[in-house]
C-alpha positions as CSV (number, residue, x, y, z in Angstrom):
1,M,24.6,14.5,-19.1
2,Q,22.5,11.5,-18.1
3,L,22.5,12.5,-14.4
4,D,21.5,16.0,-15.3
5,D,18.5,14.6,-17.3
6,L,17.6,12.4,-14.4
7,S,17.9,15.3,-11.9
8,D,15.6,17.4,-14.1
9,L,13.0,14.7,-14.4
10,V,13.0,14.1,-10.7
11,H,12.7,17.8,-10.1
12,E,9.7,17.9,-12.4
13,I,8.0,15.0,-10.7
14,A,8.7,16.4,-7.3
15,G,7.0,19.6,-8.3
16,S,3.8,18.0,-9.5
17,D,0.7,17.2,-7.4
18,P,1.5,14.0,-5.3
19,F,-2.1,12.8,-5.9
20,S,-1.3,12.4,-9.5
21,Y,0.9,9.4,-8.7
22,S,-0.7,8.2,-5.5
23,D,-2.6,5.3,-7.1
24,P,-1.5,1.7,-6.3
25,D,0.3,1.1,-9.7
26,S,2.3,4.4,-9.3
27,I,3.3,3.4,-5.7
28,V,4.6,0.1,-6.9
29,C,6.4,1.8,-9.9
30,L,8.0,4.4,-7.6
31,E,9.2,1.6,-5.2
32,R,10.8,-0.3,-8.1
33,I,12.4,2.9,-9.4
34,Q,13.9,3.5,-5.9
35,N,15.3,0.0,-5.9
36,R,16.9,0.5,-9.3
37,L,18.4,3.8,-8.1
38,E,19.7,2.1,-5.0
39,S,21.3,-0.5,-7.3
40,I,23.0,2.2,-9.4
41,L,24.2,4.0,-6.3
42,S,25.6,0.8,-4.8
43,N,27.6,0.0,-7.9
44,A,28.8,3.6,-8.2
45,V,30.0,3.7,-4.6
46,G,31.8,0.4,-5.2
47,A,33.6,1.9,-8.2
48,F,34.3,5.1,-6.3
49,D,35.9,3.1,-3.5
50,A,38.1,1.2,-6.0
51,G,39.1,4.3,-7.9
52,G,40.5,6.0,-4.8
53,E,39.6,9.6,-5.7
54,W,38.4,10.1,-2.1
55,A,42.0,9.9,-0.8
56,S,43.0,13.2,-2.6
57,D,40.8,15.1,-0.1
58,G,42.6,13.6,2.9
59,A,39.8,11.1,3.8
60,R,41.1,7.8,5.2
61,T,38.3,5.8,3.6
62,S,35.6,6.2,1.0
63,V,33.0,5.7,3.8
64,A,34.4,8.7,5.7
65,W,34.3,10.8,2.5
66,I,30.7,9.9,1.6
67,S,29.6,10.3,5.2
68,T,31.1,13.8,5.3
69,R,30.2,15.1,1.8
70,C,26.7,13.6,1.7
71,H,25.8,14.1,5.4
72,L,25.0,10.4,5.8
73,P,25.4,8.2,8.9
74,Q,28.6,6.1,8.5
75,A,26.5,2.9,8.9
76,E,24.5,3.8,5.8
77,A,27.6,4.6,3.8
78,R,29.2,1.3,4.8
79,A,26.0,-0.5,3.7
80,Q,26.2,1.1,0.3
81,L,29.9,0.1,-0.1
82,R,29.2,-3.4,1.2
83,R,26.6,-3.9,-1.5
84,G,28.7,-2.3,-4.2
85,R,31.6,-4.6,-3.4
86,A,29.4,-7.8,-3.3
87,L,27.2,-7.2,-6.4
88,P,29.9,-8.1,-9.0
89,F,30.2,-11.5,-7.4
90,A,26.5,-12.2,-7.1
91,P,25.1,-11.8,-10.7
92,H,21.5,-13.0,-9.9
93,V,21.3,-10.6,-7.0
94,A,22.7,-7.7,-9.1
95,E,20.2,-8.4,-11.9
96,A,17.2,-8.5,-9.6
97,F,18.3,-5.4,-7.8
98,C,19.0,-3.5,-11.1
99,E,15.5,-4.5,-12.4
100,G,13.9,-3.2,-9.2
101,D,12.6,-6.7,-8.3
102,I,14.3,-6.6,-4.9
103,G,15.3,-3.8,-2.6
104,A,18.4,-2.9,-0.5
105,S,17.0,-4.9,2.6
106,Q,16.8,-8.1,0.6
107,V,20.2,-7.5,-0.9
108,D,21.7,-7.0,2.5
109,L,20.4,-10.4,3.7
110,L,21.7,-12.1,0.5
111,V,25.1,-10.4,0.8
112,R,25.4,-11.6,4.4
113,A,24.5,-15.1,3.3
114,R,27.2,-15.0,0.6
115,K,29.8,-14.0,3.2
116,A,28.8,-16.9,5.5
117,A,29.0,-19.6,2.9
118,E,30.4,-18.4,-0.5
119,A,30.5,-21.7,-2.4
120,T,27.0,-22.8,-1.3
121,F,25.6,-19.4,-2.0
122,A,26.9,-19.6,-5.6
123,R,25.1,-22.9,-6.0
124,D,21.8,-21.6,-4.5
125,E,21.9,-17.9,-5.5
126,E,19.2,-18.1,-8.2
127,T,16.8,-19.9,-5.9
128,L,17.4,-17.5,-3.0
129,V,16.8,-14.5,-5.3
130,S,13.5,-16.1,-6.4
131,Y,12.5,-16.3,-2.7
132,A,13.4,-12.6,-2.3
133,K,11.1,-11.8,-5.3
134,E,8.2,-13.9,-4.2
135,L,8.0,-13.7,-0.3
136,K,7.1,-10.8,2.0
137,F,10.1,-9.6,3.9
138,A,9.5,-11.4,7.2
139,P,9.1,-14.9,5.8
140,F,12.1,-14.2,3.5
141,T,14.2,-13.4,6.5
142,Q,13.1,-16.7,8.0
143,A,14.0,-18.6,4.8
144,M,17.4,-17.0,4.8
145,A,18.0,-17.9,8.4
146,Y,17.2,-21.6,7.6
147,W,19.4,-21.5,4.5
148,E,22.3,-20.2,6.6
149,Q,21.8,-23.0,9.1
150,M,21.8,-25.7,6.4
151,A,24.8,-24.1,4.6
152,D,26.9,-23.8,7.7
153,P,25.4,-25.8,10.7
154,D,28.5,-25.3,12.9
155,G,28.6,-21.6,12.2
156,A,24.9,-21.3,13.0
157,E,25.4,-23.0,16.4
158,E,28.3,-20.7,17.1
159,S,26.3,-17.7,16.0
160,D,23.4,-18.5,18.3
161,M,25.8,-19.1,21.3
162,E,27.5,-15.8,20.5
163,R,24.1,-14.1,20.3
164,A,23.1,-15.5,23.7
165,A,26.4,-14.4,25.2
166,R,25.6,-10.8,24.4
167,R,22.6,-10.8,26.8
168,D,22.9,-7.9,29.2
169,V,20.7,-5.8,31.5
170,Y,21.5,-2.7,33.4
171,L,19.4,-0.4,35.5
172,T,21.0,2.6,37.2
173,P,19.6,5.6,39.2
174,T,20.2,9.0,37.6
175,I,21.0,12.2,39.4
176,D,17.4,13.2,39.7
177,G,16.2,9.9,41.1
178,M,14.9,8.4,37.9
179,Y,16.2,5.0,36.7
180,L,17.8,4.6,33.3
181,G,18.2,1.1,31.8
182,K,18.7,-1.0,28.8
183,M,18.3,-4.7,28.1
184,T,19.6,-7.1,25.5
185,L,18.2,-10.6,25.7
186,D,18.7,-13.8,23.8
187,P,15.7,-15.0,21.6
188,I,14.3,-17.4,24.2
189,S,14.7,-15.2,27.3
190,G,13.5,-12.2,25.3
191,A,10.4,-14.1,24.2
192,I,9.6,-14.9,27.8
193,V,10.0,-11.3,29.0
194,A,8.2,-9.8,25.9
195,D,5.2,-12.1,26.1
196,E,4.6,-11.4,29.8
197,L,5.3,-7.7,29.4
198,H,2.7,-7.6,26.5
199,R,0.2,-9.5,28.6
200,L,0.5,-7.2,31.6
201,E,0.4,-4.1,29.3
202,Q,-2.9,-5.4,27.8
203,E,-4.3,-5.8,31.4
204,L,-3.4,-2.2,32.2
205,F,-4.8,-1.0,28.9
206,D,-8.1,-2.7,29.6
207,A,-8.2,-1.2,33.0
208,D,-7.4,2.3,31.7
209,W,-10.0,1.9,29.0
210,A,-12.7,0.9,31.5
211,K,-11.8,3.7,33.8
212,A,-12.0,6.3,31.1
213,K,-15.3,4.9,29.8
214,E,-16.8,5.1,33.2
215,E,-15.6,8.7,33.8
216,L,-16.6,10.0,30.3
217,G,-19.8,8.0,29.9
218,R,-18.8,6.9,26.4
219,E,-16.2,5.0,24.5
220,P,-12.9,7.0,25.0
221,R,-10.3,7.9,22.5
222,I,-6.7,6.6,22.9
223,D,-5.4,10.0,23.8
224,E,-8.0,10.3,26.6
225,L,-6.5,7.4,28.6
226,W,-4.5,8.5,31.6
227,R,-1.4,6.6,30.7
228,T,0.6,6.6,27.5
229,P,1.7,3.2,25.9
230,A,5.2,4.0,27.1
231,Q,4.0,4.5,30.7
232,R,2.0,1.3,30.6
233,R,5.0,-0.6,29.5
234,A,7.1,0.9,32.4
235,D,4.3,0.1,34.9
236,S,4.0,-3.4,33.4
237,L,7.7,-4.0,34.1
238,A,7.3,-2.8,37.7
239,E,4.3,-5.1,38.0
240,M,6.4,-8.0,36.8
241,A,8.9,-7.4,39.5
242,T,6.2,-6.9,42.2
243,R,4.5,-10.2,41.3
244,S,7.9,-12.0,41.3
245,K,8.6,-10.7,44.8
246,T,5.2,-11.8,46.1
247,A,4.9,-15.1,44.0
248,P,4.4,-18.3,46.0
249,A,7.5,-20.6,46.2
250,D,5.6,-23.3,44.3
251,G,4.5,-21.0,41.5
252,R,4.8,-22.2,38.0
253,R,7.8,-20.8,36.0
254,P,7.2,-19.5,32.5
255,E,7.9,-22.1,29.8
256,P,8.9,-21.0,26.3
257,L,7.0,-22.9,23.6
258,I,9.4,-24.2,21.0
259,T,8.0,-25.6,17.8
260,I,9.8,-28.4,15.8
261,L,8.0,-29.7,12.8
262,V,9.1,-33.3,12.0
263,D,7.9,-35.0,8.8
264,Y,8.9,-34.4,5.2
265,P,10.7,-31.2,6.0
266,T,13.1,-33.3,8.2
267,L,14.3,-34.9,5.0
268,Y,14.5,-31.6,3.1
269,G,15.4,-29.1,5.8
270,R,14.6,-28.3,9.4
271,I,12.1,-26.1,11.2
272,C,13.1,-25.0,14.7
273,E,11.8,-21.8,16.0
274,L,10.0,-20.0,18.8
275,A,6.2,-19.5,18.7
276,N,6.9,-15.9,17.6
277,G,8.8,-17.1,14.5
278,I,12.4,-16.4,15.6
279,V,14.6,-19.1,14.0
280,L,16.9,-21.0,16.3
281,S,19.6,-23.5,15.8
282,P,18.9,-26.9,17.5
283,G,22.0,-26.6,19.6
284,S,20.7,-23.4,21.3
285,L,17.8,-25.4,22.8
286,L,20.0,-27.6,25.0
287,E,20.0,-25.5,28.1
288,W,16.2,-25.1,27.9
289,L,15.3,-28.7,27.5
290,D,14.3,-29.1,31.2
291,G,12.2,-25.9,31.3
292,A,10.6,-25.5,27.9
293,S,7.4,-26.9,26.4
294,F,7.9,-28.8,23.2
295,E,5.2,-29.9,20.9
296,R,5.0,-32.5,18.1
297,V,2.8,-31.7,15.2
298,V,1.9,-34.3,12.5
299,F,0.2,-33.1,9.3
300,G,-1.8,-35.3,7.1
301,P,-5.3,-36.9,7.2
302,G,-5.6,-39.8,9.6
303,K,-2.3,-39.0,11.4
304,R,-3.4,-36.2,13.7
305,A,-5.5,-35.5,16.7
306,E,-8.7,-33.5,15.8
307,C,-11.5,-31.9,17.7
308,S,-14.9,-33.0,16.6
309,V,-15.8,-31.8,13.0
310,Q,-19.2,-30.7,14.5
311,S,-17.6,-28.6,17.2
312,R,-18.6,-24.9,17.2
313,F,-15.0,-23.7,18.0
314,F,-11.5,-24.7,16.9
315,T,-9.8,-26.1,20.0
316,G,-6.9,-28.3,21.0
317,A,-4.7,-30.0,18.4
318,T,-6.8,-28.8,15.5
319,R,-6.4,-25.2,16.4
320,R,-2.7,-25.5,17.2
321,A,-2.1,-27.2,13.8
322,I,-3.8,-24.4,11.9
323,E,-1.7,-21.8,13.9
324,L,1.5,-23.6,13.0
325,R,0.6,-24.0,9.4
326,D,-0.5,-20.4,8.8
327,R,2.0,-18.7,11.3
328,G,-0.1,-15.5,11.3
329,C,-2.9,-13.7,9.6
330,V,-3.2,-15.1,6.1
331,H,-4.5,-11.8,4.6
332,E,-2.1,-10.6,1.9
333,Y,-1.6,-7.2,3.5
334,C,-1.3,-8.3,7.1
335,E,1.7,-9.5,9.2
336,E,-0.1,-9.8,12.5
337,T,1.4,-12.7,14.6
338,V,-0.6,-15.8,15.4
339,D,-0.9,-14.9,19.1
340,N,-3.0,-11.9,18.2
341,C,-5.2,-13.7,15.7
342,E,-8.4,-15.9,15.5
343,I,-9.2,-19.1,13.7
344,D,-11.8,-18.4,11.0
345,R,-13.8,-20.9,8.9
346,I,-13.4,-20.8,5.1
347,V,-16.8,-22.3,4.7
348,P,-19.0,-20.7,7.5
349,Y,-20.4,-22.9,10.3
350,S,-23.9,-21.7,9.3
351,K,-23.4,-23.2,5.9
352,G,-22.2,-26.6,7.2
353,G,-18.5,-25.8,7.2
354,P,-16.7,-28.5,9.3
355,T,-14.2,-27.8,12.1
356,T,-11.2,-29.2,10.4
357,Q,-7.7,-28.1,9.6
358,E,-8.6,-27.8,5.9
359,N,-11.5,-25.5,6.6
360,G,-9.7,-23.3,9.1
361,R,-7.4,-20.4,8.7
362,V,-5.8,-17.7,10.8
363,L,-7.1,-14.2,10.5
364,C,-6.5,-11.2,12.8
365,G,-9.6,-9.6,14.3
366,F,-9.6,-6.7,11.8
367,H,-9.6,-8.9,8.7
368,N,-11.9,-11.5,10.3
369,R,-14.5,-8.7,10.9
370,Q,-13.8,-7.3,7.4
371,R,-14.6,-10.6,5.8
372,N,-17.9,-10.9,7.6
373,Q,-19.1,-7.4,6.9
374,R,-22.1,-7.2,4.6
375,P,-21.5,-5.4,1.3
376,P,-23.2,-2.0,1.0
377,P,-26.6,-2.1,-0.6
378,E,-26.8,-1.5,-4.3
379,E,-28.1,1.9,-5.3
């Protein structure tokens, strides 16, 4: 009877004007309701699996039954079952999920962490759930990666080595002369390739934009450029190979930048990651020691290298320290990475704002311009 009532209510809401619940509070409410329904579904799937009713139809597993009857990918059905089996043993996770405070994605990370280190997870579960409630998803993912390293250091090293062992690239000609390929790279190699591919793609985009502007006599639209983003990426990869073939023998090899923060966090935890935020275990760095760039950053007044407080621009160690501290655009609704951002003064230079770490912050171009826009005149 309760499900019938719920179905009727959902049907009623679905038939109403979507603009009636398109305000910010309604969106948050709907997301929380979806989380709660996901929680109910996960628990129901777990109970359904334990009850075994699926076997009477000849299904070998509950996942096969759900996938067939509900037309779901098996991966999604397995995820529902995995949550349903784990929630009874993770009371804080189950409570937050049921209340709508966290979603299925956070639950999946927490369930994986419990599997990796069950005893330690039981000790830290309440704290980890509080992180899931408070943090945006990307930093929460990083926090969980660090927790797993501390909970099982040996396992983290093995996991990183296994991850690197999965690297693979193939490129093969098809029957019509095109080439079809796929690549799987470890975090460090992937960062090297991705950074260069992005840089060359931006070069090609700038060239396409300038060409279209000259031909049209005005600022072009994206759809008026002669190459699509996918085509520019393909051309960028070919350009990488061309430049590699023609590079001088004494050319400089790319050096991944690995950030290790060493101060109080050394006593409390560890920070070891690439410039793009991918968390690494220290052991995975060994083969890169001869070819990578490492930096030491010291936070705290009087213990750091600064550019002049009178300088017009943030440069050198001051700029880098701000980038490391903020990690990306600090605007609440932005997740732009630091390599696509600018350093903005909190107190403007025109008002005497100094060029210091305390007066600097990372903002993407959009939010930096938005901050400096003049408010509309009062009517």
